[in-house]
C-alpha positions as CSV (number, residue, x, y, z in Angstrom):
1,X,105.1,150.0,92.8
2,X,108.6,151.1,93.8
3,X,107.6,154.6,95.1
4,X,107.5,155.0,98.9
5,X,106.4,158.2,100.7
6,X,107.0,158.9,104.3
7,X,103.3,159.3,105.0
8,X,100.4,157.0,105.1
9,X,98.2,159.8,103.7
10,X,99.3,159.1,100.1
11,X,97.5,156.8,97.6
12,X,99.5,155.7,94.6
13,X,97.8,154.7,91.4
14,X,99.8,152.8,88.8
15,X,98.6,154.0,85.3
16,X,99.6,152.3,82.0
17,X,100.5,155.4,79.9
18,X,101.9,158.9,80.6
19,X,98.9,160.6,78.9
20,X,96.4,158.6,81.0
21,X,98.4,159.4,84.2
22,X,98.2,163.1,83.3
23,X,94.5,163.0,82.8
24,X,94.0,161.3,86.2
25,X,96.3,163.7,88.0
26,X,94.4,166.6,86.4
27,X,91.1,165.2,87.6
28,X,92.3,164.7,91.1
29,X,94.5,167.8,91.4
30,X,92.1,170.2,93.1
31,X,90.6,167.7,95.7
32,X,93.7,165.7,96.5
33,X,96.8,167.6,95.4
34,X,97.6,164.9,92.9
35,X,100.7,164.7,90.8
36,X,102.4,162.3,88.4
37,X,105.7,160.5,89.2
38,X,107.5,158.8,86.4
39,X,110.4,156.5,87.0
40,X,111.9,153.6,85.0
41,X,108.9,153.4,82.6
42,X,106.2,153.4,85.3
43,X,103.6,156.1,85.6
44,X,102.2,156.7,89.1
45,X,99.7,159.2,90.2
46,X,100.0,160.1,93.8
47,X,97.1,161.7,95.7
48,X,97.1,163.0,99.3
49,X,94.3,162.2,101.7
50,X,93.0,164.5,104.4
51,X,91.9,163.4,107.9
52,X,88.3,162.9,106.9
53,X,87.5,159.2,107.0
54,X,85.2,159.5,103.9
55,X,88.0,161.1,101.8
56,X,89.4,157.7,100.7
57,X,86.0,156.4,99.8
58,X,85.2,159.5,97.7
59,X,88.6,159.3,96.0
60,X,88.3,155.6,95.1
61,X,84.8,156.1,93.7
62,X,86.1,158.9,91.5
63,X,89.0,156.9,90.3
64,X,86.8,153.8,89.7
65,X,84.6,155.9,87.4
66,X,87.7,157.3,85.6
67,X,89.0,153.7,85.1
68,X,85.7,152.8,83.5
69,X,85.6,155.9,81.3
70,X,89.2,155.2,80.2
71,X,88.3,151.6,79.3
72,X,91.2,150.4,81.4
73,X,89.2,147.7,83.3
74,X,91.6,147.7,86.2
75,X,94.6,149.5,87.8
76,X,96.8,148.8,90.8
77,X,97.0,151.1,93.7
78,X,98.9,151.2,96.9
79,X,97.8,152.5,100.3
80,X,99.5,152.0,103.7
81,X,102.2,149.8,102.0
82,X,99.6,147.3,100.7
83,X,98.7,146.8,97.0
84,X,95.2,146.5,95.7
85,X,93.4,146.3,92.3
86,X,90.6,148.6,91.4
87,X,88.5,147.2,88.6
88,X,85.6,148.9,86.8
89,X,83.7,148.2,83.6
90,X,84.9,145.9,80.9
91,X,88.3,146.1,79.1
92,X,88.4,147.5,75.5
93,X,91.3,145.5,74.2
94,X,91.7,147.6,71.0
95,X,92.1,150.8,73.1
96,X,94.8,149.1,75.2
97,X,96.7,147.8,72.1
98,X,96.7,151.3,70.6
99,X,98.2,152.7,73.8
C-alpha cells in the first residue's frame, strides 16, 4: 500500500472496490474515525486507533466479520509499516467477478 501516515495509530485496509471501501468506512466511522483514500486505482480505508490496547483487537474482529459478510475471503492491511493479510470465510468467486 502506498499510503503513509505520520502516526503508528492508523490501520490501513486495502479494499478491492470503491463501494466496498465506502461500506467499510461507514461501519468503522463512529468507533475509529475511518475514511476512504483513493489513489491510482487503489481504495484504502484508514482507521485511527486509540491508546486502549484492546482497540486493535476489537477493530480487527469487526473487519474480519465484515470481510466474511462481503464474501471477500481476504484483504491486506498495514499497521506500523508492516503488511498483513486478514482472511475470513470462503471466497465467492462469482461476487468478485461481478465487482
